[in-house]
N, C-alpha and C positions, 0 to 999 in steps of 0.2 A: 361275581358268582355266576356260574352258568345256569341258564334257565332251561329246565327240561322241556321236551316237546309234550304237546297234549296227548299224543298217542302213547308216549312212555308213561305218563301219569295215569291214564285210563287203564293201561295194561297192569301197572303196579297195583291199582285198586281192584283189579279183577272184574272190570266192567267190559262188556263186549256187546255185540249185536245192536239192536235198535236203541237201547239205552245209551250205549257208548256213542252211537251216531248222533243221537239227539243232544247229548252233552257236549260233543266235540266243538261246535261253532262258538259257543260262549266261552269254553275253556281256552280255545285258541285265542279269542279276543282278549281274554283276561291276561294270558301269558304274554302276548305281544305288548299289551299296555304296560305290564309289569316291567318288561325289558326296556321299555322306553322311559320309564319314570325315574328321573335323575335325582329327585329330592329324597328318596327313601335312603335310610341308613342301611348298612349291611344287615343289621339285626332286623330292621323293618322288612327288608326283602325276604329274609328267612321266615319272619312271622307271616308274611303273605303266602309264601309257598306252603308253610305248615297249615294255614287256614284252608288253602285250596285242597291239600291232601285230606284234611279232615272232612271237607265237603264231600269229596269223592268216597271216602270211607263210609260216611253215613248213608250215602246213596247206595253203595254196594251192600250194606247191611239190610237196607229195605228190600232191595231186589232179591237177595239171597233168602230172606225170610219168606218173601212172597212165593218164591219157587218151592220152598219146603212146605208151605202151608197154603194150598190153593184156595182155602176158604177166605183168606184175606181179600182176594179179588172180588168176592161176592158181597162184601159189606156195602150197604146202601148209605149214601150221604144225602140226606133229605133237607132241602131248603136251608142251606148254610147261610148264616148271617155274616156279612163282610162289613167291617167298619173301615170306611175310607177317610180321606181328609188330608190336609197338610200335616206335617209333623208339629208337635208341641201344641196341638189344639184339643187335647183331652182324649185322644183315641186310646192311649194305653190305660188310663184310669178307667175309662168306660169299659174296655175289654176286661180288665181285672174285676171291676164291680160285678159285671154280669157273670164272669167266670167263677165268682165265689158261690154262686147258686149250684147246689148239688145236681140239679137236673140238666145243667149245661155242661158241654164238653168243650174245653179249650185245650190247645196243645201247650203243655207246661214246659218250662225251660229245661228241666232235667231230662225229660223224655225226648225232646228234640235233639239235645246234645248227645244222648246215649240211647238210641231207639231200639237196640236189639239186645235181648229178645223182646218181642212186643209186650208192652205193659199189660198187667192183668188186674182186674178189679179187686180180687181178693187180697193182693199184696200192694196195691197202689199207694196206700198211706204209709207203708213201711219199706218200700223199695230202697235198698241201699244206694242206688244210683242218685237219689235225691240228696242224700247226705254228702255224697261225693261231689255233686255239683256245688253245693253250698261251701264245702271246703275249698274248692277251686276258686270260688268268688272271694272268699275271705283271704286267700293267699295272694291273688293276683290283682284285685281291685284296691290297691294301696298306692301310696306315693302319687305319681303323676296321674294315675288312673282313678284315684279316690273320688275325684269330682264327678265321674260318670254316675256314681250312685246318687248324687244330689239331684241329677236331672232325669234319670231313667231307672225304673224299678228293675232290679236284678235279683233273682232268687229262685230256688228249685221249684217252689210251688206258685210262682207267678206266671201268668200266661205268656207264651212266647209269640213273637211276631212271625208272620208268614215269611218274612225275609230270610230267616234262618232255614226255612224249608226250600224256598225258591233258589237259594244259592247253591244247593246241592247239585242241580243240573246246570248251574251257571246261567240261569235265566232270571236273576234277581239283581238288585242294585247294590247289595252289600259290598262287593269288592271295591267299588269306587268310593263308597262311604268310608271304608276303613283305610284305603291306601291311595286315594286320589288317582284314579286311572281313567283319564278322559277318553282315551281310545276305546276302552271297554264300555264306558257310558254311551259314547256315540253308537257303538254296535247295539247296545241294549235298547236304545230309543227306537231304532228302526227294526229290531228283530220281531219275528213272529214267535211269540212266547207260548203258543199252544202246548208245545211239549213240556214247558215248565209247569203249566197248570195240570197237565196229565200227571206229572210226577207229584205235584202238590196233592192231588186226589189220592194217589198211591199212599202218601204219608198219612192222610186222614183215615183211610181204610186200615192201614197198619196199626195206628194208635187206637182205633175204635174196636178192632177185632175182638179183643178180650176185655175191653173196658168201655162199652158203649154208654152213651147218655141219650137224652131225647133229641137234642139239636147241637150242632157246632156253631160257635161264635169265633170269628177270626178277624185279624186286622194286620194291615201294614199300609203305609202311605203309597208305596210304589204301585199298588193295584190300579191307581188312577192312570198310570201310564198305559195300561194294557187291559182296559175293561172288555173290549171285544173278545180277547182270548180267555179272560176269566169266565165270561158268560158262555163261551163255547163249551167249556167243561162243566160249568154249573149254571145251566139255563134257568133254574128255579131259585137262584141266589136272592137273598134279601139284602139290599144295600142301605147303609146308614152312613151319613156324612156329617160329622161335627165341623163347625167353622169357628175361626178366630181371626182377629186383626192380623193381617200378614206382616205388619211392622213388628209386632211383638214376636210372632213366629220366627222371623228371620234372625232377630237378635238371639233368641233362645237356641235355635238349631245350630247356628254358627258356633256358639260357645260349646255345645255338646260335641259337635264333630271335631272341633279343635282339640278338645280333651281326649277324644277317642284316638285321634291320629298322632298325638304328641309323642307317644312312645316309639313311633316308627319313623319320625323325621327329626333331623337336627334343628330345623327351623320351620315354623309355620308363618307364611305371609298372610296376615289376617285380612287385609283388603282383598287379596286374591281369593281367599276362602269365601268371604262374603259375596263376592261377585259370582263365584262358581255356584254356590247354593241358592242365591237369589234366582238364578235362571233354571237350575236343575229342578227345583220344586215347582216353579211356574210351568215348566214343560209338562209336568204331570197334570196340573190343573187345567192347562190349555187343552190337553188331550181329553180329559174328563168332561170339560165344558162342551167340546165339540161332539163327544159321544152323547151327552145328555140332550143337546140341541137336536141331534139326528134321531133320538129315540125318546121323544117326549112322553110316550105312553108307558115307558118302563118306570115304575115308581122308585123314588129314592127319598128316604126320610132325612131331612136336613135339621140339624140341631145347632144350638149356640153354646159355645164353650162356657160363657158366663152363666147360662142356665144350669149346666152340669155342676159347676162349682157351687152355685147358690143352693141347689136342691137336687143332689144326685139321685135320691130315691124317685123323685118325680120323673126325671129324665130316663132312668132305667125302666120305669113303668111304661113310658111312652114307647121305648124300643120293644118291650115285650108285647104291647098291644099291636104294634105295627107288624111284628114278626109272627103274630098268632101264637104267642107263648103264654102260659099261665103264670101270672105274677102272684105267687102264693105267699102266705105269711112267712114261710121258710125262706122264700126269695128275698123278701124285704129284710128279714133279720140278717141274712148273709150280706146284703149290700151295706146295711148300717154297720155291721161289725167290721167289714173290710175298710170302710171309709174311716172309721174311728181308729183302727189299728195301723193304718198306713197314711199318716199325714204327709202333705207334700214336702215338708222340710225334715222328714225323718232322719236323713243322713246329712243335714245341713242345707243352707240356702244356696240355690242355683242362681248365681249373679251374672248378669250380662248387660252390655250396652251396645246399641246399634252402631254407634260411631266407632267402636273398637274394631269393626269389620269393614270400615270404609264405606258405610251405607248411611243414607239419610232417609227420613220419613218420605220425603218427596220422591226419591228414587224408587223406593219400594212400592209406593202407591202408583207410580207411573207404570212400572212393570206389571203390577197386579191390577191394573185398572179394570180389566175384563172380569176378574174374579170378584172385585169389590162391587162392580155394577150388578153382577148376578146374585151376590149373597149379602149385600149390604145390610139387610134386615137382621142378619144373624151375627154381625160383627160388633 
């Protein structure tokens, strides 16, 4: 199948000017990597191109609405809370627990998937785009993809990761997570992603324009790779980082990515996948450790995954106190209700073994020795 050029795809999406120029390098890297990826099936390659087009369409919608409604650009984003950390260490559940509080704004999965027109407070609870998103999940997350729901919460009213926002200007990690594109990942690691965070802020302004709350709470693991760029856009950001034993993390994330990719590949080499993810996520932690060592005065709230699971209310309260948020009786009730209604095994048990991915405890601990030394008290 012929791979279109980046310029063709940008033109088809109706993107031009500085937005197109900012998106071009990452899109070119993704398309070049896609052309070089021999393991994808024809359907997998089609799926990747469809995803790329959807990214550009969502970005184009944001840009068009912003041009039509200049007030969007005036929306203030005050002290957003960013949840960092390795994958599978409680970031998603912490995000969702805090997002259950009515005073908090998180990007919900339905509105990131279908952002235009900008969501409005008056119709937010009944917007038909939410039902449409849930119908999509029910139809598509079956068969080989059913196991995704065992490991990661998906639903219209569940907070969305920043990765689905950062992928729209092709300055996030999702393309390589979904389709194993090492050339794109190499580009992403070295890229200056300030443009990506500029677009990220455009998204927050867009979503908050007609539906504001007191504060934003956001998360995705890839922020660790590019903290300087994140803070160039959000200098008043509040950083929170849960931690978990990287041995458990690597087994869990390897299984999740295997399930995500299986529909696009004839075969998954599990040992190769384990090696890829072992180093990919350590790259992010290495970058974050270096940034934290160089900026010791910048506060970061470190948390333990075990504490979150043992007492979610107490951990959420700690985050509120740290972020200067009021933990009201309504906040507590929202956290308790979400925890009760969303047990970890709601869609079945997420099962995984480290050895399935060619990894051993010793190997993981050797690669993550710096992380373990820095955060051992939280593991």
